[in-house]
N, C-alpha and C positions, 0 to 999 in steps of 0.2 A: 656912923653913917646917916645922915638926916634924909627925909623923904625925897628931896629933889635929887641928891646923888644918886639913891637907888633907882630912881626913874630913868637918869641918865644912864647907869650900866644896864638896866634892862633894855633901854633903846639900841644900845651898842650890841647887846647880845642878838637881839631881834635882827638888826642889820647885818650882824655876820652870818647869821643863820640863812637870811636871805641871799647874800652873797654865795654862799656856798651852794645854795639851791639853784640859783642861776648859773653858776659854773659847771654844775653836773650836767643841768640841761641841755646847755650849748656843747658840753663834750660829748653827751649822749646822741644829740642831734648830728653832730660832725662824723661820729663813727658810723651812724647809720647810713649817711649820706655817702660815705666812703665805701661802705659795705655794698651799697646799691651800685654806685658807680663803678667801682672796682679799678682795675689798672686803665691805662690810656693805649691808644693806637696813634700812629702817626699817618695823617691824610696829607694831600696836597691842595693849598688854597692860593686861587689866581691873586697876583698882586697887581693887574692892571686888565681893562677890559680887551677882550680879544672878540673880533668879528666873526661871522659864521665863516666856515671854511677857509681860516687863517691858520697857519702853522703855530703850534703851542710848543716855544722853547723853555729851556731850563731857566731863564732869566724871567720867566712870566708867571712863576709859581714858587711857593715857599712851604716849609714842613709846618704842619700845625696839628697840635695834640688834639684828639676827639676820644672822650670814655669809650672804653670797649664795648660798654653795652649799646652805646648808638653807632658803633662802626660796623657795617654790613660789609662783609668781603665781596659780595655780590654785587655790591653797588658801588661802593667807594675805590678809590686807587690808592694802594700803600705806597709809602715813601720809598720803599724798596723795589718797587715795580718800574720798569721803563714803559713809557708810553706806547713804544713801538710794540709792547708785549700785549697791550690790551687790543689794539687793532687786528682785524681779522688777516690782514696782509703785513707781516711786520718790516717787509722791505720796502715799505711806502712812508711817506712823510705823515706822521699823525696831525691833524686838524681837528678844529672844533666843528662840532655838528650844528651849532646855533649860535646865536649871539651870545656871549658870556660875559658877566660882569666882574669886576674886581671884587674879590672877598668870597667868591663862590668856592665851595668845595668840589674838586673835580670827580666826576663820576664816570664810570666806564662807557656810559650811553652818551657822554657830552664828547668823547674822542672817537673819531673816524679816520680811515684812510683818506688820504688827499687822491683827487682824480688823477690818474697816470694817463699822460700824454705819450702816443707813441710817436716814432720819427715822422716828422712831416706834418703833425697835427696842430691845430692852433685852438686856443680857448678865446672864447668872445662872448660878451654879454651884450644884450640889446633890451630897450625899453619897450614893454608890451603894454597894450590897455589893460589894467586890471580887471576890468568886468567882462569884456568882450574877448580877450585874449586868453585869460588864466581861469578865472572864474572858481578859484578855489580848488579845482580838480586836477590841474597839472602839478607835479611834484617832481623832487628828484628821483631819476632813473625812469621817469615817464617818457614815452616816446610819441613825437609829435610831426605834424606836417606844418610848415611855415607857409602863409599865404599874404601876398602883398596886393593891395589894389591901388591902381594908377588912375588919376582923372587925366582927360585931354589937357594936353600943353605941350611944352617945349619939347618934354621927354618922349611923349607918345602922342599919337595922333586920335586915338580913340580910348574910351574908358575901358580898362583891361584888369582881369585878376590874374595872378600867376601863382603857381606853387613854387616857392623859392627853395625849399627843402623838404626832403621826403623821407619819413621814418626816423628821425634824429632823436638821440637820446638827450634829454636834459640834465645837465651836470648840476645846477643849482636854481633855486627860484627865491629871490632876495624879498625883502619887506616892501610894502606899499607905500609910496611915495606920490607927489603931486609934481605935476609938469604944467607948465604954462601954454595954452594952445595960442599958437600965432595967429590964428585966423579970428578966434572970438575974444582972445584977451581972459579967458576964463581958465579954470585949472582942471586937469584930468587926473585920475588916478591911475598911476602906472606901476609896473613892476619889473624889476631887472631880471632877466631869464639868460642862463649861462649855457653855451653850447661847446662840445668838441668836434671841429671841422677841419676839413682839408683846405689848403689855401684857396682854391676855387669856390668851395662852398662858403668860406669866410668873406670872399670878395663879393658873391651874389648877396648875401645877407646883408654886407654893409651899404651896397648900392640900393638895396630894397629898403633898408631903414632910412636911408638918407633922402629918397625921392618919393616913396611910397606915401600916399595920403593916409593907409592904414595897414597895420599889421595884424594878423591874427595867428593864432595857435590852434591846430585841430588836433586833438588827443587820439593817438592810435589805439586799437584794440591790442590788447597784450597777447592775444592768439594770433596777431600778426596783420600787416597791413594791407594785404590784398591787392588788387589792381588798383592803384590811384588814379587811372584816367588820364586825360589829357593834361598837359602843364599849364595851358591858358585859357581862358574864356574871355572874349572882347565883344564890344558893342556889336561888330558886325556880324559874330555869331548869334546874337540875340534877333538882330533884324532878318538874318537868313533863316532862322527858327520860326519866326512870326511868319514870314513870308511862305515858308513851306506849310505850315499849319493853315494858313489862310487858303494856299492853292488846292491842298487836300479838301477843304473844307467845300472849295467852290466846285471841285471835283464830284464830291459826295452828291451836291445839290442839282448838279446838272443833269 
């Protein structure tokens, strides 16, 4: 065997040793990874977007394998669990607690019971000014008063403010969007707020939203609404109050 052949054989031996070393390195890495991950658990993954407070049905999710190491039974929903078992009231429809995107692994906190309407109740949403009406403090299950302000015109002869609803529960607060102001042509930030009302309350609120120049929400204390006072306050009330104050002042000076 000449020197060139010996070098060739030596290179082949070195290459073989290197290949064996790489094989055992990869094999060892895979075994270590498998031992760390362990077995898998089956979670539920959404296949489509689900808006907030919309029903989650079986055709909206699929089974998805998750390493057991990363599957927290207190967080994720197992494929063997019914969504109705996750919510507090199994007799009600499971709905999403927020806007959920396709590909999201369902967690227990993402599924809640749908608002339950009793006989004769209506569910209605109105657009409220995001800054003056909500201001980030009104949320689901908050209790609020709804006030409407009317300017003098065809519907009313004087400027008035009315309390349209008293101590009502908020079912849902949507995301902030923009609404074009018909007067100025600019855009105003608004938020959809959903209530559960009687037919008469629904009619009153619909009228106020259609004709009032401004709708406002007033957050009610969780300790109770107390005495809400008068239902309305108009320009004539202000004039009478000023006259009374001026008259009293005149009497004091006489």
